[in-house]
PDB file with SEQRES, HELIX, SHEET and CRYST1 records, atoms N, CA, C and O in Angstrom:
SEQRES   1 A   69  MET LEU LYS ARG SER LEU VAL VAL SER VAL ILE VAL GLY          
SEQRES   2 A   69  THR LEU GLN THR ALA ILE ASN GLN GLY ASN PHE ILE PHE          
SEQRES   3 A   69  VAL GLY GLU LEU PRO ALA ALA LEU ALA TRP LYS ILE PRO          
SEQRES   4 A   69  LEU THR PHE THR VAL PRO PHE LEU VAL ALA MET VAL GLY          
SEQRES   5 A   69  GLY LEU MET VAL ALA ARG THR VAL VAL ALA GLY ARG THR          
SEQRES   6 A   69  ASP LYS ALA GLY                                              
HELIX    1 AA1 LEU A    2  VAL A   27  1                                  26    
HELIX    2 AA2 LEU A   34  ALA A   68  1                                  35    
CRYST1    1.000    1.000    1.000  90.00  90.00  90.00 P 1           1          
ATOM      1  N   MET A   1       0.867  -1.192  -0.018  1.00  0.00           N  
ATOM      2  CA  MET A   1      -0.010  -0.025   0.015  1.00  0.00           C  
ATOM      3  C   MET A   1       0.856   1.269  -0.016  1.00  0.00           C  
ATOM      4  O   MET A   1       0.538   2.261  -0.673  1.00  0.00           O  
ATOM      5  N   LEU A   2       1.961   1.176   0.740  1.00  0.00           N  
ATOM      6  CA  LEU A   2       2.874   2.403   0.806  1.00  0.00           C  
ATOM      7  C   LEU A   2       3.455   2.690  -0.583  1.00  0.00           C  
ATOM      8  O   LEU A   2       3.494   3.834  -1.036  1.00  0.00           O  
ATOM      9  N   LYS A   3       3.920   1.581  -1.264  1.00  0.00           N  
ATOM     10  CA  LYS A   3       4.565   1.808  -2.536  1.00  0.00           C  
ATOM     11  C   LYS A   3       3.548   2.381  -3.540  1.00  0.00           C  
ATOM     12  O   LYS A   3       3.877   3.294  -4.298  1.00  0.00           O  
ATOM     13  N   ARG A   4       2.314   1.847  -3.545  1.00  0.00           N  
ATOM     14  CA  ARG A   4       1.312   2.305  -4.481  1.00  0.00           C  
ATOM     15  C   ARG A   4       0.934   3.794  -4.074  1.00  0.00           C  
ATOM     16  O   ARG A   4       0.676   4.584  -4.982  1.00  0.00           O  
ATOM     17  N   SER A   5       0.892   4.170  -2.881  1.00  0.00           N  
ATOM     18  CA  SER A   5       0.589   5.537  -2.509  1.00  0.00           C  
ATOM     19  C   SER A   5       1.684   6.518  -2.930  1.00  0.00           C  
ATOM     20  O   SER A   5       1.412   7.667  -3.278  1.00  0.00           O  
ATOM     21  N   LEU A   6       2.962   6.024  -2.890  1.00  0.00           N  
ATOM     22  CA  LEU A   6       4.099   6.859  -3.342  1.00  0.00           C  
ATOM     23  C   LEU A   6       4.003   7.055  -4.870  1.00  0.00           C  
ATOM     24  O   LEU A   6       4.177   8.168  -5.365  1.00  0.00           O  
ATOM     25  N   VAL A   7       3.728   5.982  -5.602  1.00  0.00           N  
ATOM     26  CA  VAL A   7       3.540   6.072  -7.035  1.00  0.00           C  
ATOM     27  C   VAL A   7       2.466   7.057  -7.355  1.00  0.00           C  
ATOM     28  O   VAL A   7       2.687   7.916  -8.210  1.00  0.00           O  
ATOM     29  N   VAL A   8       1.292   6.999  -6.721  1.00  0.00           N  
ATOM     30  CA  VAL A   8       0.239   7.883  -6.936  1.00  0.00           C  
ATOM     31  C   VAL A   8       0.622   9.319  -6.641  1.00  0.00           C  
ATOM     32  O   VAL A   8       0.242  10.232  -7.375  1.00  0.00           O  
ATOM     33  N   SER A   9       1.364   9.521  -5.583  1.00  0.00           N  
ATOM     34  CA  SER A   9       1.806  10.798  -5.165  1.00  0.00           C  
ATOM     35  C   SER A   9       2.770  11.387  -6.167  1.00  0.00           C  
ATOM     36  O   SER A   9       2.672  12.585  -6.433  1.00  0.00           O  
ATOM     37  N   VAL A  10       3.669  10.661  -6.727  1.00  0.00           N  
ATOM     38  CA  VAL A  10       4.641  11.168  -7.672  1.00  0.00           C  
ATOM     39  C   VAL A  10       3.855  11.525  -8.981  1.00  0.00           C  
ATOM     40  O   VAL A  10       4.105  12.578  -9.567  1.00  0.00           O  
ATOM     41  N   ILE A  11       2.973  10.711  -9.406  1.00  0.00           N  
ATOM     42  CA  ILE A  11       2.228  10.937 -10.709  1.00  0.00           C  
ATOM     43  C   ILE A  11       1.334  12.170 -10.522  1.00  0.00           C  
ATOM     44  O   ILE A  11       1.454  13.115 -11.303  1.00  0.00           O  
ATOM     45  N   VAL A  12       0.472  12.200  -9.555  1.00  0.00           N  
ATOM     46  CA  VAL A  12      -0.513  13.184  -9.355  1.00  0.00           C  
ATOM     47  C   VAL A  12       0.210  14.527  -8.907  1.00  0.00           C  
ATOM     48  O   VAL A  12      -0.132  15.594  -9.417  1.00  0.00           O  
ATOM     49  N   GLY A  13       1.135  14.468  -8.021  1.00  0.00           N  
ATOM     50  CA  GLY A  13       1.913  15.617  -7.551  1.00  0.00           C  
ATOM     51  C   GLY A  13       2.637  16.247  -8.645  1.00  0.00           C  
ATOM     52  O   GLY A  13       2.647  17.477  -8.702  1.00  0.00           O  
ATOM     53  N   THR A  14       3.300  15.489  -9.600  1.00  0.00           N  
ATOM     54  CA  THR A  14       3.963  16.112 -10.766  1.00  0.00           C  
ATOM     55  C   THR A  14       3.000  16.841 -11.670  1.00  0.00           C  
ATOM     56  O   THR A  14       3.242  17.967 -12.104  1.00  0.00           O  
ATOM     57  N   LEU A  15       1.915  16.176 -11.939  1.00  0.00           N  
ATOM     58  CA  LEU A  15       0.888  16.835 -12.907  1.00  0.00           C  
ATOM     59  C   LEU A  15       0.311  18.107 -12.137  1.00  0.00           C  
ATOM     60  O   LEU A  15       0.187  19.160 -12.761  1.00  0.00           O  
ATOM     61  N   GLN A  16      -0.001  18.036 -10.949  1.00  0.00           N  
ATOM     62  CA  GLN A  16      -0.561  19.278 -10.258  1.00  0.00           C  
ATOM     63  C   GLN A  16       0.469  20.360 -10.168  1.00  0.00           C  
ATOM     64  O   GLN A  16       0.137  21.534 -10.332  1.00  0.00           O  
ATOM     65  N   THR A  17       1.704  20.015  -9.914  1.00  0.00           N  
ATOM     66  CA  THR A  17       2.748  20.983  -9.842  1.00  0.00           C  
ATOM     67  C   THR A  17       2.954  21.667 -11.201  1.00  0.00           C  
ATOM     68  O   THR A  17       3.113  22.884 -11.292  1.00  0.00           O  
ATOM     69  N   ALA A  18       2.944  20.854 -12.226  1.00  0.00           N  
ATOM     70  CA  ALA A  18       3.128  21.413 -13.661  1.00  0.00           C  
ATOM     71  C   ALA A  18       1.980  22.326 -13.926  1.00  0.00           C  
ATOM     72  O   ALA A  18       2.192  23.413 -14.463  1.00  0.00           O  
ATOM     73  N   ILE A  19       0.783  21.958 -13.586  1.00  0.00           N  
ATOM     74  CA  ILE A  19      -0.379  22.777 -13.879  1.00  0.00           C  
ATOM     75  C   ILE A  19      -0.400  23.996 -13.029  1.00  0.00           C  
ATOM     76  O   ILE A  19      -0.619  25.082 -13.566  1.00  0.00           O  
ATOM     77  N   ASN A  20      -0.192  23.913 -11.761  1.00  0.00           N  
ATOM     78  CA  ASN A  20      -0.301  25.055 -10.827  1.00  0.00           C  
ATOM     79  C   ASN A  20       0.880  25.967 -10.785  1.00  0.00           C  
ATOM     80  O   ASN A  20       0.747  27.187 -10.687  1.00  0.00           O  
ATOM     81  N   GLN A  21       2.049  25.363 -10.860  1.00  0.00           N  
ATOM     82  CA  GLN A  21       3.284  26.215 -10.694  1.00  0.00           C  
ATOM     83  C   GLN A  21       4.161  26.164 -11.918  1.00  0.00           C  
ATOM     84  O   GLN A  21       5.276  26.684 -11.871  1.00  0.00           O  
ATOM     85  N   GLY A  22       3.724  25.569 -13.014  1.00  0.00           N  
ATOM     86  CA  GLY A  22       4.533  25.395 -14.190  1.00  0.00           C  
ATOM     87  C   GLY A  22       5.082  26.668 -14.741  1.00  0.00           C  
ATOM     88  O   GLY A  22       6.221  26.684 -15.206  1.00  0.00           O  
ATOM     89  N   ASN A  23       4.341  27.723 -14.714  1.00  0.00           N  
ATOM     90  CA  ASN A  23       4.809  29.056 -15.281  1.00  0.00           C  
ATOM     91  C   ASN A  23       6.122  29.502 -14.468  1.00  0.00           C  
ATOM     92  O   ASN A  23       7.111  29.924 -15.067  1.00  0.00           O  
ATOM     93  N   PHE A  24       6.079  29.394 -13.161  1.00  0.00           N  
ATOM     94  CA  PHE A  24       7.265  29.801 -12.392  1.00  0.00           C  
ATOM     95  C   PHE A  24       8.408  28.841 -12.644  1.00  0.00           C  
ATOM     96  O   PHE A  24       9.553  29.283 -12.729  1.00  0.00           O  
ATOM     97  N   ILE A  25       8.157  27.566 -12.767  1.00  0.00           N  
ATOM     98  CA  ILE A  25       9.153  26.663 -12.955  1.00  0.00           C  
ATOM     99  C   ILE A  25       9.930  26.735 -14.239  1.00  0.00           C  
ATOM    100  O   ILE A  25      11.151  26.577 -14.265  1.00  0.00           O  
ATOM    101  N   PHE A  26       9.191  26.982 -15.316  1.00  0.00           N  
ATOM    102  CA  PHE A  26       9.637  26.997 -16.666  1.00  0.00           C  
ATOM    103  C   PHE A  26      10.428  28.287 -16.852  1.00  0.00           C  
ATOM    104  O   PHE A  26      11.419  28.281 -17.584  1.00  0.00           O  
ATOM    105  N   VAL A  27      10.030  29.404 -16.215  1.00  0.00           N  
ATOM    106  CA  VAL A  27      10.697  30.682 -16.328  1.00  0.00           C  
ATOM    107  C   VAL A  27      12.025  30.696 -15.503  1.00  0.00           C  
ATOM    108  O   VAL A  27      13.005  31.373 -15.814  1.00  0.00           O  
ATOM    109  N   GLY A  28      11.947  29.870 -14.415  1.00  0.00           N  
ATOM    110  CA  GLY A  28      13.180  29.821 -13.571  1.00  0.00           C  
ATOM    111  C   GLY A  28      13.020  30.653 -12.322  1.00  0.00           C  
ATOM    112  O   GLY A  28      13.947  30.727 -11.514  1.00  0.00           O  
ATOM    113  N   GLU A  29      11.884  31.276 -12.139  1.00  0.00           N  
ATOM    114  CA  GLU A  29      11.717  32.105 -10.961  1.00  0.00           C  
ATOM    115  C   GLU A  29      10.905  31.328  -9.935  1.00  0.00           C  
ATOM    116  O   GLU A  29       9.736  31.012 -10.158  1.00  0.00           O  
ATOM    117  N   LEU A  30      11.533  31.027  -8.822  1.00  0.00           N  
ATOM    118  CA  LEU A  30      10.882  30.248  -7.857  1.00  0.00           C  
ATOM    119  C   LEU A  30      10.704  31.069  -6.543  1.00  0.00           C  
ATOM    120  O   LEU A  30      11.611  31.169  -5.717  1.00  0.00           O  
ATOM    121  N   PRO A  31       9.525  31.627  -6.405  1.00  0.00           N  
ATOM    122  CA  PRO A  31       9.232  32.394  -5.148  1.00  0.00           C  
ATOM    123  C   PRO A  31       9.349  31.490  -3.938  1.00  0.00           C  
ATOM    124  O   PRO A  31       9.238  30.267  -4.024  1.00  0.00           O  
ATOM    125  N   ALA A  32       9.585  32.166  -2.761  1.00  0.00           N  
ATOM    126  CA  ALA A  32       9.805  31.405  -1.499  1.00  0.00           C  
ATOM    127  C   ALA A  32       8.502  30.611  -1.133  1.00  0.00           C  
ATOM    128  O   ALA A  32       8.560  29.558  -0.498  1.00  0.00           O  
ATOM    129  N   ALA A  33       7.360  31.149  -1.551  1.00  0.00           N  
ATOM    130  CA  ALA A  33       6.171  30.373  -1.184  1.00  0.00           C  
ATOM    131  C   ALA A  33       6.118  28.969  -1.826  1.00  0.00           C  
ATOM    132  O   ALA A  33       5.448  28.074  -1.311  1.00  0.00           O  
ATOM    133  N   LEU A  34       6.795  28.797  -2.898  1.00  0.00           N  
ATOM    134  CA  LEU A  34       6.808  27.464  -3.509  1.00  0.00           C  
ATOM    135  C   LEU A  34       7.547  26.426  -2.673  1.00  0.00           C  
ATOM    136  O   LEU A  34       7.400  25.222  -2.882  1.00  0.00           O  
ATOM    137  N   ALA A  35       8.326  26.902  -1.742  1.00  0.00           N  
ATOM    138  CA  ALA A  35       9.116  25.986  -0.874  1.00  0.00           C  
ATOM    139  C   ALA A  35       8.159  25.132  -0.040  1.00  0.00           C  
ATOM    140  O   ALA A  35       8.509  24.006   0.315  1.00  0.00           O  
ATOM    141  N   TRP A  36       6.984  25.623   0.278  1.00  0.00           N  
ATOM    142  CA  TRP A  36       5.983  24.748   1.014  1.00  0.00           C  
ATOM    143  C   TRP A  36       4.841  24.306   0.132  1.00  0.00           C  
ATOM    144  O   TRP A  36       4.173  23.314   0.425  1.00  0.00           O  
ATOM    145  N   LYS A  37       4.611  25.025  -0.936  1.00  0.00           N  
ATOM    146  CA  LYS A  37       3.457  24.602  -1.814  1.00  0.00           C  
ATOM    147  C   LYS A  37       3.760  23.346  -2.653  1.00  0.00           C  
ATOM    148  O   LYS A  37       2.885  22.501  -2.842  1.00  0.00           O  
ATOM    149  N   ILE A  38       4.915  23.235  -3.120  1.00  0.00           N  
ATOM    150  CA  ILE A  38       5.291  22.021  -3.950  1.00  0.00           C  
ATOM    151  C   ILE A  38       5.260  20.803  -3.144  1.00  0.00           C  
ATOM    152  O   ILE A  38       4.583  19.850  -3.530  1.00  0.00           O  
ATOM    153  N   PRO A  39       5.987  20.741  -1.973  1.00  0.00           N  
ATOM    154  CA  PRO A  39       5.837  19.505  -1.106  1.00  0.00           C  
ATOM    155  C   PRO A  39       4.448  19.189  -0.720  1.00  0.00           C  
ATOM    156  O   PRO A  39       4.066  18.020  -0.697  1.00  0.00           O  
ATOM    157  N   LEU A  40       3.650  20.211  -0.406  1.00  0.00           N  
ATOM    158  CA  LEU A  40       2.307  19.959  -0.013  1.00  0.00           C  
ATOM    159  C   LEU A  40       1.411  19.351  -1.206  1.00  0.00           C  
ATOM    160  O   LEU A  40       0.439  18.628  -0.989  1.00  0.00           O  
ATOM    161  N   THR A  41       1.813  19.694  -2.388  1.00  0.00           N  
ATOM    162  CA  THR A  41       1.148  19.203  -3.631  1.00  0.00           C  
ATOM    163  C   THR A  41       1.459  17.715  -3.774  1.00  0.00           C  
ATOM    164  O   THR A  41       0.642  16.995  -4.348  1.00  0.00           O  
ATOM    165  N   PHE A  42       2.560  17.231  -3.299  1.00  0.00           N  
ATOM    166  CA  PHE A  42       2.874  15.807  -3.337  1.00  0.00           C  
ATOM    167  C   PHE A  42       2.283  15.092  -2.091  1.00  0.00           C  
ATOM    168  O   PHE A  42       1.902  13.926  -2.201  1.00  0.00           O  
ATOM    169  N   THR A  43       2.198  15.730  -0.949  1.00  0.00           N  
ATOM    170  CA  THR A  43       1.740  15.188   0.231  1.00  0.00           C  
ATOM    171  C   THR A  43       0.232  14.834   0.244  1.00  0.00           C  
ATOM    172  O   THR A  43      -0.179  13.797   0.763  1.00  0.00           O  
ATOM    173  N   VAL A  44      -0.558  15.731  -0.342  1.00  0.00           N  
ATOM    174  CA  VAL A  44      -1.973  15.492  -0.323  1.00  0.00           C  
ATOM    175  C   VAL A  44      -2.439  14.271  -1.074  1.00  0.00           C  
ATOM    176  O   VAL A  44      -3.290  13.568  -0.529  1.00  0.00           O  
ATOM    177  N   PRO A  45      -1.974  13.936  -2.274  1.00  0.00           N  
ATOM    178  CA  PRO A  45      -2.372  12.721  -2.959  1.00  0.00           C  
ATOM    179  C   PRO A  45      -1.839  11.481  -2.263  1.00  0.00           C  
ATOM    180  O   PRO A  45      -2.482  10.432  -2.291  1.00  0.00           O  
ATOM    181  N   PHE A  46      -0.622  11.592  -1.612  1.00  0.00           N  
ATOM    182  CA  PHE A  46      -0.124  10.469  -0.869  1.00  0.00           C  
ATOM    183  C   PHE A  46      -1.035  10.189   0.296  1.00  0.00           C  
ATOM    184  O   PHE A  46      -1.362   9.021   0.508  1.00  0.00           O  
ATOM    185  N   LEU A  47      -1.471  11.152   1.064  1.00  0.00           N  
ATOM    186  CA  LEU A  47      -2.345  10.932   2.232  1.00  0.00           C  
ATOM    187  C   LEU A  47      -3.744  10.455   1.710  1.00  0.00           C  
ATOM    188  O   LEU A  47      -4.341   9.572   2.324  1.00  0.00           O  
ATOM    189  N   VAL A  48      -4.234  10.985   0.667  1.00  0.00           N  
ATOM    190  CA  VAL A  48      -5.490  10.505   0.152  1.00  0.00           C  
ATOM    191  C   VAL A  48      -5.429   9.039  -0.232  1.00  0.00           C  
ATOM    192  O   VAL A  48      -6.346   8.276   0.073  1.00  0.00           O  
ATOM    193  N   ALA A  49      -4.350   8.637  -0.902  1.00  0.00           N  
ATOM    194  CA  ALA A  49      -4.189   7.300  -1.368  1.00  0.00           C  
ATOM    195  C   ALA A  49      -3.940   6.318  -0.107  1.00  0.00           C  
ATOM    196  O   ALA A  49      -4.393   5.173  -0.126  1.00  0.00           O  
ATOM    197  N   MET A  50      -3.286   6.758   0.861  1.00  0.00           N  
ATOM    198  CA  MET A  50      -2.994   5.969   2.061  1.00  0.00           C  
ATOM    199  C   MET A  50      -4.303   5.778   2.866  1.00  0.00           C  
ATOM    200  O   MET A  50      -4.607   4.665   3.296  1.00  0.00           O  
ATOM    201  N   VAL A  51      -5.042   6.823   3.057  1.00  0.00           N  
ATOM    202  CA  VAL A  51      -6.253   6.771   3.844  1.00  0.00           C  
ATOM    203  C   VAL A  51      -7.297   5.864   3.131  1.00  0.00           C  
ATOM    204  O   VAL A  51      -7.984   5.049   3.747  1.00  0.00           O  
ATOM    205  N   GLY A  52      -7.367   6.069   1.758  1.00  0.00           N  
ATOM    206  CA  GLY A  52      -8.271   5.304   1.014  1.00  0.00           C  
ATOM    207  C   GLY A  52      -7.904   3.676   1.087  1.00  0.00           C  
ATOM    208  O   GLY A  52      -8.752   2.800   1.256  1.00  0.00           O  
ATOM    209  N   GLY A  53      -6.661   3.476   0.948  1.00  0.00           N  
ATOM    210  CA  GLY A  53      -6.177   2.088   1.100  1.00  0.00           C  
ATOM    211  C   GLY A  53      -6.428   1.505   2.455  1.00  0.00           C  
ATOM    212  O   GLY A  53      -6.785   0.333   2.568  1.00  0.00           O  
ATOM    213  N   LEU A  54      -6.249   2.294   3.493  1.00  0.00           N  
ATOM    214  CA  LEU A  54      -6.464   1.790   4.840  1.00  0.00           C  
ATOM    215  C   LEU A  54      -7.958   1.540   5.086  1.00  0.00           C  
ATOM    216  O   LEU A  54      -8.347   0.587   5.761  1.00  0.00           O  
ATOM    217  N   MET A  55      -8.749   2.397   4.534  1.00  0.00           N  
ATOM    218  CA  MET A  55     -10.269   2.223   4.701  1.00  0.00           C  
ATOM    219  C   MET A  55     -10.686   0.985   3.985  1.00  0.00           C  
ATOM    220  O   MET A  55     -11.486   0.224   4.529  1.00  0.00           O  
ATOM    221  N   VAL A  56     -10.202   0.730   2.807  1.00  0.00           N  
ATOM    222  CA  VAL A  56     -10.517  -0.461   2.105  1.00  0.00           C  
ATOM    223  C   VAL A  56     -10.032  -1.732   2.850  1.00  0.00           C  
ATOM    224  O   VAL A  56     -10.762  -2.713   2.988  1.00  0.00           O  
ATOM    225  N   ALA A  57      -8.782  -1.669   3.317  1.00  0.00           N  
ATOM    226  CA  ALA A  57      -8.315  -2.794   4.084  1.00  0.00           C  
ATOM    227  C   ALA A  57      -9.105  -3.069   5.307  1.00  0.00           C  
ATOM    228  O   ALA A  57      -9.355  -4.218   5.671  1.00  0.00           O  
ATOM    229  N   ARG A  58      -9.517  -1.957   5.969  1.00  0.00           N  
ATOM    230  CA  ARG A  58     -10.311  -2.089   7.153  1.00  0.00           C  
ATOM    231  C   ARG A  58     -11.673  -2.747   6.890  1.00  0.00           C  
ATOM    232  O   ARG A  58     -12.179  -3.557   7.667  1.00  0.00           O  
ATOM    233  N   THR A  59     -12.214  -2.353   5.773  1.00  0.00           N  
ATOM    234  CA  THR A  59     -13.575  -2.873   5.360  1.00  0.00           C  
ATOM    235  C   THR A  59     -13.418  -4.395   5.018  1.00  0.00           C  
ATOM    236  O   THR A  59     -14.290  -5.206   5.331  1.00  0.00           O  
ATOM    237  N   VAL A  60     -12.335  -4.728   4.399  1.00  0.00           N  
ATOM    238  CA  VAL A  60     -12.157  -6.159   3.978  1.00  0.00           C  
ATOM    239  C   VAL A  60     -11.963  -6.973   5.235  1.00  0.00           C  
ATOM    240  O   VAL A  60     -12.571  -8.035   5.370  1.00  0.00           O  
ATOM    241  N   VAL A  61     -11.154  -6.524   6.143  1.00  0.00           N  
ATOM    242  CA  VAL A  61     -10.935  -7.341   7.424  1.00  0.00           C  
ATOM    243  C   VAL A  61     -12.273  -7.359   8.185  1.00  0.00           C  
ATOM    244  O   VAL A  61     -12.629  -8.421   8.696  1.00  0.00           O  
ATOM    245  N   ALA A  62     -13.043  -6.257   8.297  1.00  0.00           N  
ATOM    246  CA  ALA A  62     -14.285  -6.258   8.990  1.00  0.00           C  
ATOM    247  C   ALA A  62     -15.280  -7.268   8.347  1.00  0.00           C  
ATOM    248  O   ALA A  62     -16.052  -7.946   9.025  1.00  0.00           O  
ATOM    249  N   GLY A  63     -15.209  -7.316   7.031  1.00  0.00           N  
ATOM    250  CA  GLY A  63     -16.160  -8.229   6.305  1.00  0.00           C  
ATOM    251  C   GLY A  63     -15.788  -9.718   6.583  1.00  0.00           C  
ATOM    252  O   GLY A  63     -16.660 -10.585   6.649  1.00  0.00           O  
ATOM    253  N   ARG A  64     -14.529  -9.969   6.734  1.00  0.00           N  
ATOM    254  CA  ARG A  64     -14.105 -11.375   7.064  1.00  0.00           C  
ATOM    255  C   ARG A  64     -14.554 -11.696   8.449  1.00  0.00           C  
ATOM    256  O   ARG A  64     -15.080 -12.780   8.698  1.00  0.00           O  
ATOM    257  N   THR A  65     -14.357 -10.771   9.366  1.00  0.00           N  
ATOM    258  CA  THR A  65     -14.726 -11.055  10.755  1.00  0.00           C  
ATOM    259  C   THR A  65     -16.271 -11.291  10.882  1.00  0.00           C  
ATOM    260  O   THR A  65     -16.702 -12.174  11.623  1.00  0.00           O  
ATOM    261  N   ASP A  66     -17.048 -10.526  10.184  1.00  0.00           N  
ATOM    262  CA  ASP A  66     -18.460 -10.660  10.251  1.00  0.00           C  
ATOM    263  C   ASP A  66     -18.916 -11.973   9.683  1.00  0.00           C  
ATOM    264  O   ASP A  66     -19.866 -12.555  10.206  1.00  0.00           O  
ATOM    265  N   LYS A  67     -18.311 -12.458   8.670  1.00  0.00           N  
ATOM    266  CA  LYS A  67     -18.677 -13.754   8.011  1.00  0.00           C  
ATOM    267  C   LYS A  67     -18.240 -14.843   8.876  1.00  0.00           C  
ATOM    268  O   LYS A  67     -18.974 -15.824   8.997  1.00  0.00           O  
ATOM    269  N   ALA A  68     -17.087 -14.777   9.511  1.00  0.00           N  
ATOM    270  CA  ALA A  68     -16.502 -15.805  10.342  1.00  0.00           C  
ATOM    271  C   ALA A  68     -17.236 -15.976  11.638  1.00  0.00           C  
ATOM    272  O   ALA A  68     -17.318 -17.095  12.144  1.00  0.00           O  
ATOM    273  N   GLY A  69     -17.772 -14.922  12.199  1.00  0.00           N  
ATOM    274  CA  GLY A  69     -18.356 -14.904  13.519  1.00  0.00           C  
ATOM    275  C   GLY A  69     -19.712 -15.225  13.464  1.00  0.00           C  
ATOM    276  O   GLY A  69     -20.381 -15.260  14.497  1.00  0.00           O  
TER     277      GLY A  69                                                      
END                                                                             
């Protein structure tokens, strides 16, 4: 799950960074605000993928417990 979340984060974070901050990056002018915006752009999809994966895993485990009990 961690590996998949990292892959999702790299793909989605790169696309979002290119869309949202691409003009600054391509010109070469990186304002100080991008020092926290770009890492946050990668962190959000990672957390969403991790939480989604954990919720699915929890549901699967709960389903097994309900059927066994």
